[in-house]
N, C-alpha and C positions, 0 to 999 in steps of 0.2 A: 251401526257403530260408526263413530266418526273417528277420523284419524288427524292428527296435526303434524305439521311439518316443523322439524327443528331447525332453528337458524343455522346457517353454515359455520358461523363462528361461536363456538360454545366451549370455552376451556374448562377444564376440570379442576376441582379445588386443589388437587395435589400440584397441578401445574403452577396455579397462582402461588401456592405455598412455597414451592421449591424456588421459584424465580425471586420472590420476595426475600427468602432466606439467603440467597446468593447476594443480592444487592445489599442486604444488611451486613453479611460478612465482609464484603468489599468496603463498605463504610468504616466498620470496626478496624479493618486491616490499614486503611488510610489513616485513621485517627491514631493508631499505635505507631505507625511509621513516622508520622509528624511530630510525636511527642517523645518516643523512646527508640526510634529506629536509628540505624547507623547513619543515615542520609536523609535530612528532612525533605529533600527534593523527590525521594521515592514516593512519597505521598501523593505529590502532584502526577508523577508518572502513572501511579496506580489509577487514580481518578480519570486522567485523561485517556488512558488505555481503555478502561471500562466504557466511557462515553464513545470512544472511537468504535469499540466492538459492537455497542448497541445501534450506532448510527449505520455502520457497515451491514449488519444483519438486516435492520428494518428497511433500509432503502436499496438492498440488493447492490451495493456498490462494489461490483466485481468488474475489473477492467475487461477481461475476456467476454463475460456474459453480455455486458452492454454493447460491446463492439459486435458480437455475434448477432445480436438482436437486429442491429442495422444491417449486417451483411446478408442476413437470411430473410428478415421480414420488413426491412426498411423502417424499423421502429427507432427513432432517434432520441426518445426521451432519456435514456441512460447516459448516451454521450453528451447530450445538453447538460445533464446534472454534472458531469465531469467538467464542462466548460465553466459552469457556474461556480464550482468549487475553485478553479484556477482564477476566476475573475475576482472572487471575494478575497481569496488569498493574496492575489497581486495587489489589491488595494490595501490590505492590512500590512503586508511586508513592506510596501513602499512608505507607509506611515511610520513603521518602526525604524526603518533604515534612516529616514530623515531626522529621528530623534537620536540614533546611535552616531550617525556620519552626516552632519548637515550638508557636506559636499562629497560628492562620489569622486574622489581623488584617485587618478590612475596610480596603480601600484598597491592600493589598499583595498581590501575586501571586508564587508560587514562581518562581524564576529559570528562564528559558528554556522553561517549560511551554507547550504549545499550548493556550492558553485564549483563544478569540477573541470578537469581539463577536457578538450575536444581533440580526439586523435582517432586513428583507426582501431584502437582498442575499444573505445567507446562504441563504434559502429559494430564491431563484432559482438560485443556484450549485449547491446540493445537488440540486435537481430536474433541472438541465442535466447535471450530472455523471452521475447516475443513469440518465438516459435515454441519454446518450452511451455509457455503459458497456454498456448492452444492445445498442445498435447496433454497437459495435465488438467485442462478444463477450467482453471483459474489461475490468477496470479498468487503470489506468497501470501500477501495480506488476506485475500479471500480464502486460501487454504486454512488460515488461522481461524477466521470467523465460522467457516463450515465445520471446522473441528467443533465449535460450540453447537453446531446443528446436528452433530452426531454423525458426520461424514467420516467414516472409518477408513475411506482411502487417503484422506489428508495426511495422516502420519506418514504414509508411504511416499507421498510427494515431497514432504518435509525431510524425510531421511534422504531422499534423492537430492534434495536441495543442500543437505550438509555435505554429501559426497561431491556435489559440483564445487561447493566452496573450496574443498580440499583440493580438487583439481585445478581450481583457479589460483590457489596459492602456489601450486607447482609450476603453473605457466607465467606467474607474475613478473618474475625478474627478466625473462625474455621479452615480454610485452613492454615492461616499463623501459628498459634500455633500448629497445627498438623504436618505440613510438611515443612513449609517454614522458620521457625525461625532459624533453624540451618543448613538449606540447603547451599551446596557449590556453589560458583560463579565462575565456572572454565573459565579460559581464556587461550587460547592456547599458547601465548607467554610467559606466566608464566612458562610452561614446556619445550617449544621448542625453545624459543627466537623469535625474529622476522623473522629472515631467515628461520628457521624451520617451524614456523607457515605459512608463505607465501608460502613455497614449498608444505606443506601438503594440504593447501586449494586449490591451483591451481591444484594440482594433483588429488584431489577428484572431482573437477569441470571437469577436463579433462576426467576422467573415467566416469562420468555421461554423458558427451557429446558423448563419444564413444559408451555408451550403447544406447543412444537415436538414433544416427545415424545408429546403427546396426539394430534396429527393427523399424525404420521409413520408411514411404513411400514417394516418392517424390511428391510434390505439384506443379501442373501447375500454373505458375504465368503469368498473362496477362501483356504484355508490355504496358507501359503507352504511351499515344498518343503524349505527350509533358513533358518538364520538369515541367511546371506548374502543370500538371495533376499528375505527380509523387510526387510532394510535397503537393499539396492542395487537390487532388481528391482521389487518390488511398491510401489504408493503407500502411505505412511504413513497411519495413521488421522489424520483432520483434527484430532482433539482433541490428538494428539502435537504436530502442527505448532502448534496454538494455544498449548499450554502453553509450548514453546519460544519462540515469537514473544512471549509475555507476558513471559517471563524476559528475552529479548534487549532488548525495549523498555524495561524497568526499568534494565538495565545500560547501555544506550546513553544514557538520559536522565542517569544518574548520572555517567557518564564524559564525554560529550560534548555531546549533544543528543537530543531525541526523535526517534524513528523517522519518516521522511518520504522521499519519492522525486520531489517535483515542484520542489524549490528549484532544482536544476541547469537543468531544462527551462525553468523561469520566467526564470532569469538569463540563459540563452542568448537567449531571446525578448526580454528587456528590452534586452540589448545590441544584438541585430540590429536591433530596432524603432526604436532610437534615431535611425537614419539615414532612417526612412521619412517621407513627408510628413504633417504634422499630428500626428506622434507627441508625446504631452504631454511638455514639458520637465520638469515637476514633477508627480509623482504624490502627490497631497495625503493626508497621513497614513499611507501605506502602510508606511513603514519603521518606524513606531511600533507596529504590531501584531504580536502573537505568531502564529506559524504557519511554513509553509515559506517563509521569507523569500526575495525576489529581490533581486539586486543587479546593477549593472553590472559585468560580468567584467573583471577586470584581470590574471587569471592563469589558466592552463590547469588547474592542480590546485586543486580545491576539495575540501573534506570531503564534501560531498553528491555531487559528480561522481565522486569516487573511490568513494564507497559504491555508486552505481549501476552503474559499470563493474564492480565486484567482484560485484555482484548477478547480473549477466549471466554473468560467467565462472563463478561458482559454480553457478548453474542449469545451464550448459553441462557442467560437470564431473559434476554429478549425473545428468543426462539421458542421458549417453552410455553407462554400463554397464546402465541400465534399458532401453535401447533406445528411449528417448523422443525422441532426436535425429533428427527426420524433416523435413528442408527440404521447403517446399511453397509454390509461386507461387500467390497468389490470382487469381481471375478478375477481369476488369474491374468487374463489377457489385459483387463483394465488396469490392474496392479502394475503390470510391465510398463504400460503407457504412462501411468502416473508417475512411476520411479524415473523413467526416461525425461518426462517433462520437468520434474523437479531437479533432475541433474543438470539440464540446460539452463533453467532458471538460476540455480545456485551458482554456476560458472558465470553466467552473464552479469549477475548481480555483484559477484566479486570483482570482475574486471571493470564494470560500469561504476563501481562504488556505490551500489544501491539499486532499488527496484522501482516500480511504478509509483511507490510512495515516496522513497527517499530521494530519487533522482527526478522522476517526472513531476509529482505533485509539488514537493518542496523546493525542487530545482527551478521550475517554471515560476512558481510564486516568487522566488527570489531573483528572478529576471536572468537566470543563468542560461546561456546558449546551450550548455550541456543538457539542460532539461528538455529544450525543444528538439534537439537532435535525438535524444533517447525516445521522445514522443513519437516522431516520425518514423524511425527505424524499428521500434519495438512493435509499432502498428503493422509495419511491413512484414516483420517476422510473424506476427499473429496471423495475418492474412495467408501467408504461406502455410502456416501450420493448420489453419482452418480448412484451406483447399486440400491438404493431404488428408485431413480427417474425412472431408466429403467423399474424395476419391476411394478411400480404404473402407468407407462405410462404418467409421468409428463413431 
């Protein structure tokens, strides 16, 4: 009697069917929003969110995971993918800036770009976010795409992030009046012009790439059995995801707003917190800053809310044929760690005016010094949280 070995990747018909159905529903929803929805730009938010979710899921673009790979195994492919995203986005943003503002005149900033103040509040927020990211096992954007993979611990981390945002609102006025009111909002083109800013950023990214390559170890990559398996079955190389995210970030900024995933969470927290005892009636200066803006919600459909929901749906559609949709309930101890990590990420994102997407990605692409500060300090917080996990055996 002879036996045959089944290929490692062999999705079932129901997985294909459900995945295609989700994508069709997303397309129909985008068509309806563009023709009869309350805001035509909701359609673009939905499509870009779905694409973002697919790219995050297929390329495993999780800030904590790719950093942990380098810390534990010296695998640098993930971090090199992050640098690719920043390089492509830097090129795209500077091209758009040149069209919006031919000259980087001091005192003026490009419309809508995530260029924030640099102050001790940003330092604290970035450190807290990085530490929380390590405790929760992924950043906020990765929690969303992992929700699409069936990670049932993700809602716990996101609930923690909502609580963290509420605590951030309670502490906002103190931090603003103490440190942020007079804080500088440095933008590299103000000092170097577009050419100098572009050259400096690309040089810094190149130096980081050289450092990663110098200390990295080669990772063995299994060749896919077919083109279909390379696209739908195996994880994409992170540099592919990085290039696509850099392109999407540029298009999103040109069309509607910089990439960001925390504005909706913050707005829900701000709306819900308004009824809590002692919640500040006035958040000094908050609405005048650039970043993932939070507002008191007056409608269920917001651009960032649609973006996030489509991100989850897109990740779900991508995870199904790959066999990555694997629902799992966390244990109690893990749930407590997820909530604590989410709490720190929410507070840090509120204080820093965004997360690894809204401040780090969109900020550095826009040549904001605040983006570089967030990168360095969130990585420092992540390292500290990773060391704690190693010591505690989590």
